[in-house]
C-alpha positions as CSV (number, residue, x, y, z in Angstrom):
1,M,21.0,-12.9,8.5
2,S,17.3,-12.4,7.7
3,V,15.4,-15.1,5.8
4,F,14.3,-13.9,2.3
5,T,10.6,-13.2,2.9
6,T,7.9,-12.0,0.5
7,R,4.2,-11.5,0.9
8,F,1.0,-11.2,-1.1
9,A,-1.6,-8.8,0.5
10,P,-4.9,-8.8,-1.3
11,S,-8.1,-7.0,-0.1
12,P,-11.2,-9.1,0.1
13,T,-13.3,-6.6,-1.8
14,G,-13.8,-8.5,-5.1
15,P,-12.4,-11.4,-7.1
16,L,-8.7,-11.9,-7.8
17,H,-7.9,-11.2,-11.5
18,L,-5.0,-11.9,-13.7
19,G,-3.0,-9.0,-12.3
20,H,-3.3,-10.5,-8.8
21,A,-2.3,-13.9,-10.1
22,Y,0.9,-12.5,-11.7
23,S,1.9,-10.7,-8.5
24,A,1.2,-13.6,-6.2
25,L,2.9,-16.1,-8.5
26,L,5.9,-13.9,-8.9
27,A,6.4,-13.2,-5.2
28,F,5.9,-16.9,-4.4
29,S,8.4,-17.9,-7.1
30,M,11.0,-15.4,-5.8
31,A,10.6,-16.8,-2.3
32,R,11.0,-20.4,-3.3
33,T,13.9,-19.6,-5.6
34,A,15.7,-17.9,-2.7
35,G,14.9,-20.7,-0.3
36,G,12.8,-18.2,1.7
37,R,9.3,-17.7,3.0
38,F,6.1,-16.6,1.3
39,L,3.4,-15.1,3.5
40,L,-0.2,-14.1,3.0
41,R,-1.9,-11.0,4.5
42,I,-5.6,-10.1,4.2
43,E,-5.8,-6.3,3.9
44,D,-9.4,-5.8,5.2
45,I,-9.2,-2.4,6.9
46,D,-12.1,-1.3,4.6
47,R,-14.7,-3.0,6.7
48,A,-17.6,-1.7,4.6
49,R,-16.3,-3.3,1.4
50,S,-14.5,-6.4,2.7
51,K,-16.6,-9.5,2.6
52,P,-16.0,-13.1,4.0
53,H,-16.9,-14.7,0.7
54,W,-14.3,-12.8,-1.2
55,E,-11.7,-13.8,1.4
56,T,-12.7,-17.5,1.0
57,Q,-12.4,-17.0,-2.8
58,I,-8.9,-15.6,-2.4
59,F,-7.7,-18.7,-0.5
60,D,-9.4,-21.0,-3.0
61,D,-7.9,-19.3,-6.1
62,L,-4.4,-19.1,-4.6
63,Q,-4.4,-22.7,-3.7
64,W,-5.7,-23.7,-7.1
65,L,-2.8,-21.7,-8.6
66,G,-0.4,-23.7,-6.5
67,V,0.6,-20.9,-4.2
68,R,1.3,-22.0,-0.6
69,W,2.0,-19.7,2.4
70,D,4.4,-20.6,5.2
71,A,2.4,-19.3,8.1
72,P,-1.2,-18.6,9.0
73,P,-2.5,-15.5,7.2
74,I,-2.9,-12.3,9.3
75,R,-5.9,-10.0,8.9
76,Q,-5.6,-6.2,9.3
77,Q,-8.9,-6.1,11.2
78,D,-7.1,-7.9,14.0
79,R,-4.2,-5.5,14.0
80,Q,-5.7,-2.2,15.2
81,P,-3.7,-2.2,18.6
82,A,-0.5,-2.2,16.6
83,Y,-1.7,0.7,14.4
84,D,-2.8,2.6,17.5
85,T,0.7,2.2,19.0
86,A,2.3,3.6,15.8
87,L,-0.1,6.5,15.7
88,Q,0.6,7.2,19.4
89,T,4.4,7.3,18.6
90,L,3.9,9.8,15.8
91,W,1.5,11.9,17.9
92,A,4.0,12.1,20.8
93,K,6.6,13.3,18.3
94,G,4.3,16.2,17.3
95,L,3.9,14.9,13.7
96,L,0.2,14.3,13.5
97,Y,-2.8,16.6,13.5
98,P,-6.6,16.1,13.2
99,C,-8.3,17.0,9.9
100,H,-12.0,17.6,9.5
101,C,-12.0,18.4,5.8
102,T,-14.3,16.6,3.4
103,R,-13.1,15.5,-0.1
104,R,-15.0,18.5,-1.6
105,D,-13.3,20.9,0.9
106,I,-9.9,19.5,-0.2
107,A,-10.6,19.7,-3.9
108,D,-12.0,23.2,-3.7
109,A,-9.1,24.5,-1.6
110,A,-6.4,22.7,-3.7
111,S,-7.7,24.3,-6.9
112,A,-8.5,27.8,-5.4
113,P,-5.1,29.4,-6.2
114,Q,-5.7,28.8,-9.9
115,E,-9.4,28.7,-10.4
116,G,-10.4,26.2,-13.1
117,A,-7.0,24.4,-12.9
118,S,-6.8,20.7,-11.9
119,P,-5.4,20.2,-8.3
120,A,-2.0,18.6,-7.9
121,I,-2.2,14.8,-7.5
122,G,0.2,12.7,-5.4
123,P,0.3,9.0,-4.6
124,D,-2.4,9.5,-2.0
125,G,-4.7,11.5,-4.2
126,V,-5.1,15.3,-4.2
127,I,-2.2,16.9,-2.4
128,Y,-3.6,18.3,0.8
129,P,-3.5,22.2,0.8
130,G,-2.9,22.3,4.6
131,T,-6.3,23.7,5.6
132,C,-6.3,22.1,9.1
133,R,-2.5,22.1,9.6
134,P,-1.7,23.9,12.9
135,A,1.2,26.3,13.3
136,T,2.4,24.3,16.3
137,P,1.9,20.6,17.1
138,P,-1.3,19.7,18.9
139,T,-1.1,18.5,22.5
140,G,-3.2,16.3,24.7
141,P,-4.4,12.8,24.1
142,L,-4.4,11.2,20.7
143,P,-7.7,12.2,19.0
144,R,-10.1,9.3,18.2
145,D,-12.8,9.0,15.6
146,T,-11.3,11.6,13.3
147,A,-8.9,11.7,10.4
148,L,-5.2,12.2,11.4
149,R,-2.7,13.6,8.9
150,L,1.1,13.6,8.9
151,D,2.7,17.0,9.0
152,M,5.1,16.2,6.1
153,A,7.2,19.3,6.4
154,R,7.8,18.8,10.1
155,A,8.5,15.1,9.7
156,T,10.9,15.3,6.8
157,A,12.7,18.6,7.2
158,S,16.3,18.7,5.9
159,K,16.3,14.9,5.3
160,T,17.3,12.7,2.4
161,Y,15.9,9.2,2.0
162,R,17.1,6.2,0.0
163,F,15.6,2.8,-0.9
164,F,16.7,0.0,-3.1
165,E,14.6,-1.2,-6.1
166,T,15.3,-4.5,-7.8
167,G,12.4,-4.3,-10.2
168,A,11.5,-1.0,-11.9
169,G,9.2,1.9,-11.5
170,P,6.9,3.2,-14.3
171,D,9.7,5.3,-15.7
172,A,12.3,2.5,-15.4
173,E,13.6,3.7,-12.0
174,T,15.7,1.0,-10.5
175,G,18.7,0.5,-8.2
176,S,19.4,2.9,-5.4
177,I,16.8,5.7,-5.4
178,T,17.0,8.9,-3.4
179,F,14.5,11.7,-2.7
180,S,14.5,14.6,-0.3
181,G,12.1,15.8,2.3
182,D,11.4,18.8,0.1
183,D,10.4,16.3,-2.7
184,A,7.9,14.7,-0.2
185,V,6.4,18.0,0.8
186,R,5.9,19.0,-2.8
187,D,4.9,15.7,-4.4
188,I,3.1,13.9,-1.6
189,G,1.9,16.4,1.0
190,D,0.2,15.8,4.4
191,I,-1.1,12.2,3.9
192,V,-3.9,10.7,6.0
193,L,-2.6,8.0,8.4
194,A,-5.9,7.3,10.2
195,R,-9.3,7.6,8.7
196,K,-12.4,8.1,10.8
197,A,-14.2,5.0,9.7
198,M,-11.1,2.7,9.8
199,G,-8.8,3.9,12.6
200,T,-5.8,3.5,10.3
201,S,-4.9,3.9,6.6
202,Y,-3.4,1.7,3.9
203,H,0.0,3.4,4.2
204,L,0.3,3.1,8.0
205,A,-1.0,-0.5,8.1
206,V,1.2,-1.8,5.3
207,V,4.3,-0.5,6.9
208,V,3.5,-1.8,10.4
209,D,2.4,-5.2,9.1
210,D,5.5,-5.6,6.8
211,A,7.7,-5.1,9.9
212,A,5.6,-7.5,12.0
213,Q,5.8,-10.2,9.3
214,D,9.6,-9.7,8.9
215,I,9.1,-8.9,5.2
216,T,12.5,-8.5,3.5
217,H,11.4,-8.0,-0.1
218,V,8.2,-6.2,-1.0
219,V,6.9,-7.5,-4.4
220,R,4.1,-5.5,-5.9
221,G,2.9,-3.6,-9.0
222,Q,4.4,-0.5,-10.5
223,D,1.2,1.4,-9.6
224,L,2.4,1.5,-6.0
225,F,5.9,2.7,-6.8
226,A,5.2,6.3,-6.0
227,A,3.7,5.3,-2.6
228,T,7.1,3.7,-1.7
229,R,8.3,7.1,-0.7
230,I,5.5,7.4,1.9
231,H,6.4,3.9,3.3
232,V,10.1,4.7,3.5
233,I,9.4,7.9,5.4
234,L,7.1,6.1,7.8
235,Q,9.6,3.3,8.3
236,E,12.2,5.8,9.4
237,L,9.9,7.7,11.7
238,L,8.7,4.6,13.4
239,G,12.2,2.9,13.6
240,L,11.1,0.0,11.4
241,P,13.4,-2.0,9.1
242,Q,13.3,-1.0,5.4
243,P,12.8,-3.9,3.0
244,I,14.1,-4.2,-0.5
245,F,11.4,-3.2,-3.1
246,H,10.6,-5.0,-6.3
247,H,7.9,-3.3,-8.4
248,H,6.8,-5.4,-11.4
249,R,5.0,-4.7,-14.6
250,L,1.2,-4.5,-14.6
251,I,-1.1,-6.8,-16.4
252,R,-3.3,-4.8,-18.8
253,D,-6.2,-5.5,-21.1
254,E,-6.1,-5.3,-24.9
255,T,-6.5,-1.5,-24.8
256,G,-3.6,-1.1,-22.4
257,K,-5.8,-0.4,-19.4
258,R,-4.6,-1.8,-16.0
259,L,-6.9,-4.5,-14.7
260,A,-9.2,-3.7,-11.7
261,K,-11.5,-5.8,-9.6
262,R,-14.4,-4.6,-11.6
263,D,-13.0,-6.6,-14.5
264,D,-14.9,-9.7,-13.6
265,A,-14.4,-11.2,-17.1
266,R,-10.7,-11.6,-16.2
267,A,-11.3,-13.0,-12.7
268,I,-9.4,-16.2,-12.0
269,S,-12.7,-17.8,-11.0
270,M,-14.1,-17.2,-14.4
271,Y,-11.1,-18.8,-16.2
272,R,-11.4,-21.7,-13.8
273,A,-15.1,-22.1,-14.7
274,E,-14.1,-22.1,-18.4
275,G,-11.8,-25.0,-17.8
276,K,-8.4,-23.2,-17.8
277,S,-5.6,-24.8,-15.9
278,P,-3.0,-23.1,-13.5
279,D,-0.4,-23.5,-16.3
280,D,-2.8,-21.6,-18.7
281,I,-2.9,-18.7,-16.2
282,R,0.9,-18.6,-15.9
283,K,1.2,-18.4,-19.7
284,M,-1.5,-15.7,-19.9
285,V,0.5,-13.5,-17.5
286,G,3.8,-14.2,-19.1
287,L,5.3,-16.7,-16.6
């Protein structure tokens, strides 16, 4: 039987704020309550924005909060060979194709059928209109230094997917949740699985890394609930185990807006400088 294992996976692109504190403390508490393991992963695939001093600050803030991890942290910048293997698997199945569209190209094409209307938005942004999608799967070596998209219709045809939620989505979705391949084509579209400047994408990396770390319970904010469908699809395509998901409430400011890394006034380091204690932070986030 697998050991209950959670993780916290911040990006070192800015300071941790109260929302991060809540997510890390909740995942850590769930692991300790279950007699399981809590792991740390540094999601630094965005090399341009990831900075060593932010990573150092992450370690310092978490340790100050009393969060302890049970194995050395892994960094996504060290994991590209694993992502390449996953991409090669999907390419060999005829499920990927190169895309050369710019963001402007996509926005223009997505809104073209109804000029003036806003394009459909999915969990990965504007739903791709299929401009570069080939009629038949590409052949030859896996392309490098270009964006690679998943042919969602080909990957999910006639399939039904299911995952288990122990928290709740934004609309109180909980328990056993199902969706179809048709749902994925309509609501998600052909997502990018490798970006030119990164060699991977968030969705591919998080799925591959959760499997590598033997994560049994993914604990994260409700803002990522819609992306769970992407991750479940990739887990099945790559033959990876599916964890149980727990999406938690978001920490918001006094206007109801979700906190972001630009909200430096709510950074943990700022509260520390003001003399707040870890217990103060727990109370502030409702723990």
